[in-house]
PDB file of N, H, CA, C and O in Angstrom:
ATOM      1  N   MET A   1       8.891  -0.135  -6.849  1.00  0.00           N
ATOM      2  CA  MET A   1       8.038   0.040  -5.932  1.00  0.00           C
ATOM      3  C   MET A   1       7.504  -0.817  -5.470  1.00  0.00           C
ATOM      4  O   MET A   1       7.486  -1.911  -6.035  1.00  0.00           O
ATOM      5  N   TRP A   2       6.721  -0.544  -3.960  1.00  0.00           N
ATOM      6  H   TRP A   2       6.735   0.345  -3.501  1.00  0.00           H
ATOM      7  CA  TRP A   2       6.010  -1.500  -3.146  1.00  0.00           C
ATOM      8  C   TRP A   2       4.523  -0.106  -3.367  1.00  0.00           C
ATOM      9  O   TRP A   2       4.627   1.118  -3.447  1.00  0.00           O
ATOM     10  N   VAL A   3       3.093  -1.130  -3.411  1.00  0.00           N
ATOM     11  H   VAL A   3       3.009  -2.124  -3.347  1.00  0.00           H
ATOM     12  CA  VAL A   3       2.104  -0.094  -2.785  1.00  0.00           C
ATOM     13  C   VAL A   3       1.229  -1.339  -1.654  1.00  0.00           C
ATOM     14  O   VAL A   3       1.052  -2.553  -1.749  1.00  0.00           O
ATOM     15  N   LEU A   4       0.839  -0.304  -0.613  1.00  0.00           N
ATOM     16  H   LEU A   4       0.984   0.682  -0.536  1.00  0.00           H
ATOM     17  CA  LEU A   4       0.079  -0.607  -0.445  1.00  0.00           C
ATOM     18  C   LEU A   4      -1.960  -0.749  -0.543  1.00  0.00           C
ATOM     19  O   LEU A   4      -2.611  -0.030   0.214  1.00  0.00           O
ATOM     20  N   THR A   5      -2.162  -1.015  -0.813  1.00  0.00           N
ATOM     21  H   THR A   5      -1.633  -1.599  -1.428  1.00  0.00           H
ATOM     22  CA  THR A   5      -3.593  -0.846  -1.075  1.00  0.00           C
ATOM     23  C   THR A   5      -5.056  -1.072   0.255  1.00  0.00           C
ATOM     24  O   THR A   5      -5.650  -2.080   0.640  1.00  0.00           O
ATOM     25  N   ILE A   6      -5.166   0.231   0.577  1.00  0.00           N
ATOM     26  H   ILE A   6      -4.684   1.049   0.264  1.00  0.00           H
ATOM     27  CA  ILE A   6      -6.238  -0.795   1.971  1.00  0.00           C
ATOM     28  C   ILE A   6      -7.728  -0.438   1.236  1.00  0.00           C
ATOM     29  O   ILE A   6      -8.038   0.532   0.544  1.00  0.00           O
ATOM     30  N   PHE A   7      -8.270  -1.239   1.530  1.00  0.00           N
ATOM     31  H   PHE A   7      -8.019  -2.027   2.092  1.00  0.00           H
ATOM     32  CA  PHE A   7      -9.928  -1.370   1.277  1.00  0.00           C
ATOM     33  C   PHE A   7     -10.781  -0.451   2.216  1.00  0.00           C
ATOM     34  O   PHE A   7     -10.428  -0.826   3.335  1.00  0.00           O
ATOM     35  N   GLU A   8     -11.733   0.571   2.391  1.00  0.00           N
ATOM     36  H   GLU A   8     -12.020   0.875   1.483  1.00  0.00           H
ATOM     37  CA  GLU A   8     -12.403   0.932   3.558  1.00  0.00           C
ATOM     38  C   GLU A   8     -14.086   0.477   2.485  1.00  0.00           C
ATOM     39  O   GLU A   8     -14.173  -0.145   1.426  1.00  0.00           O
ATOM     40  N   LYS A   9     -15.223   1.138   3.385  1.00  0.00           N
ATOM     41  H   LYS A   9     -15.153   1.643   4.245  1.00  0.00           H
ATOM     42  CA  LYS A   9     -16.374   0.720   3.445  1.00  0.00           C
ATOM     43  C   LYS A   9     -16.518   0.825   1.780  1.00  0.00           C
ATOM     44  O   LYS A   9     -16.856   0.099   0.845  1.00  0.00           O
ATOM     45  N   ASP A  10     -15.907   2.586   2.072  1.00  0.00           N
ATOM     46  H   ASP A  10     -15.632   3.175   2.832  1.00  0.00           H
ATOM     47  CA  ASP A  10     -16.520   3.583   0.709  1.00  0.00           C
ATOM     48  C   ASP A  10     -15.293   3.573  -0.600  1.00  0.00           C
ATOM     49  O   ASP A  10     -15.432   3.644  -1.822  1.00  0.00           O
ATOM     50  N   ASN A  11     -14.267   3.472   0.129  1.00  0.00           N
ATOM     51  H   ASN A  11     -14.154   3.415   1.121  1.00  0.00           H
ATOM     52  CA  ASN A  11     -12.678   3.965  -0.548  1.00  0.00           C
ATOM     53  C   ASN A  11     -11.934   2.751  -0.788  1.00  0.00           C
ATOM     54  O   ASN A  11     -12.180   1.569  -0.550  1.00  0.00           O
ATOM     55  N   VAL A  12     -10.809   3.442  -1.404  1.00  0.00           N
ATOM     56  H   VAL A  12     -10.609   4.402  -1.597  1.00  0.00           H
ATOM     57  CA  VAL A  12      -9.601   2.473  -2.178  1.00  0.00           C
ATOM     58  C   VAL A  12      -9.200   3.935  -2.122  1.00  0.00           C
ATOM     59  O   VAL A  12      -9.595   4.979  -2.641  1.00  0.00           O
ATOM     60  N   ARG A  13      -7.420   3.250  -0.533  1.00  0.00           N
ATOM     61  H   ARG A  13      -7.099   2.402  -0.111  1.00  0.00           H
ATOM     62  CA  ARG A  13      -6.417   4.059  -0.310  1.00  0.00           C
ATOM     63  C   ARG A  13      -5.437   3.714  -0.587  1.00  0.00           C
ATOM     64  O   ARG A  13      -5.224   2.727   0.116  1.00  0.00           O
ATOM     65  N   MET A  14      -4.141   3.999  -1.572  1.00  0.00           N
ATOM     66  H   MET A  14      -4.315   4.801  -2.144  1.00  0.00           H
ATOM     67  CA  MET A  14      -2.839   3.457  -2.313  1.00  0.00           C
ATOM     68  C   MET A  14      -1.825   4.280  -1.696  1.00  0.00           C
ATOM     69  O   MET A  14      -1.971   5.501  -1.770  1.00  0.00           O
ATOM     70  N   PHE A  15      -0.620   3.708  -0.982  1.00  0.00           N
ATOM     71  H   PHE A  15      -0.502   2.716  -0.922  1.00  0.00           H
ATOM     72  CA  PHE A  15       0.209   3.982  -0.428  1.00  0.00           C
ATOM     73  C   PHE A  15       1.663   3.798  -1.767  1.00  0.00           C
ATOM     74  O   PHE A  15       1.716   2.887  -2.593  1.00  0.00           O
ATOM     75  N   GLN A  16       2.653   4.900  -1.624  1.00  0.00           N
ATOM     76  H   GLN A  16       2.610   5.640  -0.953  1.00  0.00           H
ATOM     77  CA  GLN A  16       3.993   4.152  -2.272  1.00  0.00           C
ATOM     78  C   GLN A  16       4.781   3.425  -1.270  1.00  0.00           C
ATOM     79  O   GLN A  16       4.207   2.658  -0.497  1.00  0.00           O
ATOM     80  N   PHE A  17       5.642   3.547  -1.236  1.00  0.00           N
ATOM     81  H   PHE A  17       6.108   4.171  -1.863  1.00  0.00           H
ATOM     82  CA  PHE A  17       6.785   2.833  -0.564  1.00  0.00           C
ATOM     83  C   PHE A  17       7.646   2.310  -1.389  1.00  0.00           C
ATOM     84  O   PHE A  17       7.165   1.705  -2.347  1.00  0.00           O
ATOM     85  N   GLU A  18       9.413   2.400  -1.247  1.00  0.00           N
ATOM     86  H   GLU A  18       9.803   2.892  -0.469  1.00  0.00           H
ATOM     87  CA  GLU A  18      10.601   2.438  -1.913  1.00  0.00           C
ATOM     88  C   GLU A  18      10.774   0.735  -1.650  1.00  0.00           C
ATOM     89  O   GLU A  18      10.803  -0.077  -2.574  1.00  0.00           O
ATOM     90  N   THR A  19      10.889   0.358  -0.106  1.00  0.00           N
ATOM     91  H   THR A  19      10.865   1.019   0.644  1.00  0.00           H
ATOM     92  CA  THR A  19      11.011  -1.576   0.158  1.00  0.00           C
ATOM     93  C   THR A  19       9.493  -0.900   0.393  1.00  0.00           C
ATOM     94  O   THR A  19       8.644  -0.016   0.501  1.00  0.00           O
ATOM     95  N   LYS A  20      10.267  -2.768   0.343  1.00  0.00           N
ATOM     96  H   LYS A  20      10.957  -3.487   0.255  1.00  0.00           H
ATOM     97  CA  LYS A  20       9.025  -3.950   0.611  1.00  0.00           C
ATOM     98  C   LYS A  20       9.483  -3.662   2.389  1.00  0.00           C
ATOM     99  O   LYS A  20       8.412  -3.662   2.995  1.00  0.00           O
ATOM    100  N   GLU A  21      10.193  -3.519   3.000  1.00  0.00           N
ATOM    101  H   GLU A  21      11.063  -3.519   2.508  1.00  0.00           H
ATOM    102  CA  GLU A  21      10.122  -3.516   4.850  1.00  0.00           C
ATOM    103  C   GLU A  21       8.866  -2.627   5.390  1.00  0.00           C
ATOM    104  O   GLU A  21       8.034  -2.859   6.268  1.00  0.00           O
ATOM    105  N   GLU A  22       9.126  -1.135   4.216  1.00  0.00           N
ATOM    106  H   GLU A  22       9.802  -0.947   3.503  1.00  0.00           H
ATOM    107  CA  GLU A  22       8.017  -0.066   4.874  1.00  0.00           C
ATOM    108  C   GLU A  22       7.455  -0.228   4.754  1.00  0.00           C
ATOM    109  O   GLU A  22       6.748  -0.028   5.741  1.00  0.00           O
ATOM    110  N   ALA A  23       6.645  -0.842   3.509  1.00  0.00           N
ATOM    111  H   ALA A  23       7.219  -1.005   2.707  1.00  0.00           H
ATOM    112  CA  ALA A  23       4.958  -1.552   3.141  1.00  0.00           C
ATOM    113  C   ALA A  23       4.616  -2.065   4.333  1.00  0.00           C
ATOM    114  O   ALA A  23       3.944  -1.722   5.306  1.00  0.00           O
ATOM    115  N   GLN A  24       5.358  -3.121   3.939  1.00  0.00           N
ATOM    116  H   GLN A  24       5.904  -3.400   3.148  1.00  0.00           H
ATOM    117  CA  GLN A  24       5.280  -4.091   5.142  1.00  0.00           C
ATOM    118  C   GLN A  24       5.282  -3.962   6.912  1.00  0.00           C
ATOM    119  O   GLN A  24       4.864  -4.684   7.816  1.00  0.00           O
ATOM    120  N   LYS A  25       5.792  -3.008   6.867  1.00  0.00           N
ATOM    121  H   LYS A  25       6.132  -2.421   6.132  1.00  0.00           H
ATOM    122  CA  LYS A  25       6.080  -1.922   8.457  1.00  0.00           C
ATOM    123  C   LYS A  25       4.309  -1.435   7.950  1.00  0.00           C
ATOM    124  O   LYS A  25       3.436  -2.099   8.509  1.00  0.00           O
ATOM    125  N   ALA A  26       3.892  -0.493   7.090  1.00  0.00           N
ATOM    126  H   ALA A  26       4.601   0.047   6.637  1.00  0.00           H
ATOM    127  CA  ALA A  26       2.810   0.458   7.136  1.00  0.00           C
ATOM    128  C   ALA A  26       1.469  -0.831   6.916  1.00  0.00           C
ATOM    129  O   ALA A  26       0.506  -0.664   7.664  1.00  0.00           O
ATOM    130  N   LEU A  27       1.417  -1.677   6.249  1.00  0.00           N
ATOM    131  H   LEU A  27       2.199  -1.813   5.641  1.00  0.00           H
ATOM    132  CA  LEU A  27       0.506  -3.007   6.686  1.00  0.00           C
ATOM    133  C   LEU A  27       0.042  -2.748   7.953  1.00  0.00           C
ATOM    134  O   LEU A  27      -0.900  -2.183   8.510  1.00  0.00           O
ATOM    135  N   GLU A  28       1.309  -3.528   8.279  1.00  0.00           N
ATOM    136  H   GLU A  28       2.074  -3.987   7.827  1.00  0.00           H
ATOM    137  CA  GLU A  28       1.133  -3.722  10.353  1.00  0.00           C
ATOM    138  C   GLU A  28       0.890  -3.082  10.502  1.00  0.00           C
ATOM    139  O   GLU A  28       1.901  -2.878  11.174  1.00  0.00           O
ATOM    140  N   ALA A  29       0.122  -1.786  10.644  1.00  0.00           N
ATOM    141  H   ALA A  29      -0.699  -1.952  10.098  1.00  0.00           H
ATOM    142  CA  ALA A  29       0.162  -0.590  11.499  1.00  0.00           C
ATOM    143  C   ALA A  29      -1.418  -0.349  10.906  1.00  0.00           C
ATOM    144  O   ALA A  29      -2.125   0.528  11.404  1.00  0.00           O
ATOM    145  N   THR A  30      -2.020  -1.429   9.517  1.00  0.00           N
ATOM    146  H   THR A  30      -1.445  -2.141   9.113  1.00  0.00           H
ATOM    147  CA  THR A  30      -3.335  -0.518   9.255  1.00  0.00           C
ATOM    148  C   THR A  30      -4.473  -1.802  10.323  1.00  0.00           C
ATOM    149  O   THR A  30      -4.079  -2.931  10.616  1.00  0.00           O
ATOM    150  N   THR A  31      -5.499  -1.379  10.622  1.00  0.00           N
ATOM    151  H   THR A  31      -5.818  -0.462  10.385  1.00  0.00           H
ATOM    152  CA  THR A  31      -6.811  -1.824  11.413  1.00  0.00           C
ATOM    153  C   THR A  31      -7.668  -2.903   9.858  1.00  0.00           C
ATOM    154  O   THR A  31      -8.119  -4.012   9.574  1.00  0.00           O
ATOM    155  N   GLN A  32      -7.468  -1.858   9.440  1.00  0.00           N
ATOM    156  H   GLN A  32      -7.102  -0.957   9.671  1.00  0.00           H
ATOM    157  CA  GLN A  32      -8.142  -2.072   7.723  1.00  0.00           C
ATOM    158  C   GLN A  32      -8.129  -3.529   6.947  1.00  0.00           C
ATOM    159  O   GLN A  32      -7.793  -4.391   7.758  1.00  0.00           O
ATOM    160  N   PRO A  33      -8.446  -4.215   5.335  1.00  0.00           N
ATOM    161  CA  PRO A  33      -8.555  -5.068   4.555  1.00  0.00           C
ATOM    162  C   PRO A  33      -7.591  -4.535   4.070  1.00  0.00           C
ATOM    163  O   PRO A  33      -7.782  -3.633   3.255  1.00  0.00           O
ATOM    164  N   ALA A  34      -6.202  -4.944   4.437  1.00  0.00           N
ATOM    165  H   ALA A  34      -6.047  -5.677   5.099  1.00  0.00           H
ATOM    166  CA  ALA A  34      -5.083  -4.106   3.161  1.00  0.00           C
ATOM    167  C   ALA A  34      -4.489  -5.579   2.409  1.00  0.00           C
ATOM    168  O   ALA A  34      -4.554  -6.771   2.710  1.00  0.00           O
ATOM    169  N   ILE A  35      -3.944  -4.878   1.391  1.00  0.00           N
ATOM    170  H   ILE A  35      -3.891  -3.909   1.146  1.00  0.00           H
ATOM    171  CA  ILE A  35      -2.913  -6.319   0.334  1.00  0.00           C
ATOM    172  C   ILE A  35      -1.447  -5.204   0.281  1.00  0.00           C
ATOM    173  O   ILE A  35      -1.659  -4.068   0.704  1.00  0.00           O
ATOM    174  N   ILE A  36      -0.423  -5.431  -0.078  1.00  0.00           N
ATOM    175  H   ILE A  36      -0.251  -6.354  -0.422  1.00  0.00           H
ATOM    176  CA  ILE A  36       1.067  -5.126  -0.764  1.00  0.00           C
ATOM    177  C   ILE A  36       1.246  -5.868  -1.713  1.00  0.00           C
ATOM    178  O   ILE A  36       1.134  -7.094  -1.730  1.00  0.00           O
ATOM    179  N   SER A  37       1.715  -4.730  -3.078  1.00  0.00           N
ATOM    180  H   SER A  37       1.806  -3.734  -3.064  1.00  0.00           H
ATOM    181  CA  SER A  37       2.357  -5.754  -4.379  1.00  0.00           C
ATOM    182  C   SER A  37       3.260  -4.846  -4.783  1.00  0.00           C
ATOM    183  O   SER A  37       3.346  -3.711  -4.312  1.00  0.00           O
ATOM    184  N   TYR A  38       3.745  -5.164  -5.392  1.00  0.00           N
ATOM    185  H   TYR A  38       3.675  -6.086  -5.775  1.00  0.00           H
ATOM    186  CA  TYR A  38       4.970  -4.573  -5.886  1.00  0.00           C
ATOM    187  C   TYR A  38       4.262  -4.377  -7.742  1.00  0.00           C
ATOM    188  O   TYR A  38       3.287  -4.735  -8.403  1.00  0.00           O
ATOM    189  N   THR A  39       5.695  -3.472  -7.915  1.00  0.00           N
ATOM    190  H   THR A  39       6.487  -3.181  -7.378  1.00  0.00           H
ATOM    191  CA  THR A  39       5.282  -2.220  -9.768  1.00  0.00           C
ATOM    192  C   THR A  39       5.994  -2.375 -10.338  1.00  0.00           C
ATOM    193  O   THR A  39       6.199  -3.572 -10.542  1.00  0.00           O
ATOM    194  N   THR A  40       6.775  -1.563 -10.927  1.00  0.00           N
ATOM    195  H   THR A  40       6.609  -0.591 -10.761  1.00  0.00           H
ATOM    196  CA  THR A  40       7.664  -0.862 -11.530  1.00  0.00           C
ATOM    197  C   THR A  40       6.759   0.633 -12.204  1.00  0.00           C
ATOM    198  O   THR A  40       7.432   1.635 -12.446  1.00  0.00           O
ATOM    199  N   LEU A  41       5.487   0.647 -12.419  1.00  0.00           N
ATOM    200  H   LEU A  41       4.941  -0.167 -12.222  1.00  0.00           H
ATOM    201  CA  LEU A  41       5.077   1.669 -12.600  1.00  0.00           C
ATOM    202  C   LEU A  41       4.316   2.693 -11.617  1.00  0.00           C
ATOM    203  O   LEU A  41       3.488   2.326 -10.783  1.00  0.00           O
ATOM    204  N   SER A  42       4.873   4.582 -11.919  1.00  0.00           N
ATOM    205  H   SER A  42       5.546   4.880 -12.597  1.00  0.00           H
ATOM    206  CA  SER A  42       4.717   5.048 -11.398  1.00  0.00           C
ATOM    207  C   SER A  42       2.918   5.716 -10.509  1.00  0.00           C
ATOM    208  O   SER A  42       2.042   5.570 -11.362  1.00  0.00           O
ATOM    209  N   LEU A  43       2.361   6.262  -9.309  1.00  0.00           N
ATOM    210  H   LEU A  43       3.072   6.380  -8.616  1.00  0.00           H
ATOM    211  CA  LEU A  43       1.420   6.246  -8.852  1.00  0.00           C
ATOM    212  C   LEU A  43       1.282   8.205  -9.025  1.00  0.00           C
ATOM    213  O   LEU A  43       0.565   9.163  -8.733  1.00  0.00           O
ATOM    214  N   ALA A  44       2.260   7.908  -9.553  1.00  0.00           N
ATOM    215  H   ALA A  44       2.843   7.130  -9.790  1.00  0.00           H
ATOM    216  CA  ALA A  44       2.242   9.805  -9.648  1.00  0.00           C
ATOM    217  C   ALA A  44       1.603   9.836 -10.768  1.00  0.00           C
ATOM    218  O   ALA A  44       1.568   9.043 -11.709  1.00  0.00           O
ATOM    219  N   ALA A  45       0.750  11.515 -10.445  1.00  0.00           N
ATOM    220  H   ALA A  45       0.778  12.159  -9.680  1.00  0.00           H
ATOM    221  CA  ALA A  45      -0.287  11.785 -11.575  1.00  0.00           C
ATOM    222  C   ALA A  45       0.122  13.395 -12.243  1.00  0.00           C
ATOM    223  O   ALA A  45      -0.543  13.869 -13.163  1.00  0.00           O
TER     224      ALA A  45
END
């Protein structure tokens, strides 16, 4: 699973994607500082 982490002024938001391409597309679309990373863990609560 690929994770997009977006760093806002007072917030950190995380989104999960099945493929690196999906995460990369979302990263390119954001104007906030952000990173993509890969993990084998699930973000499900």
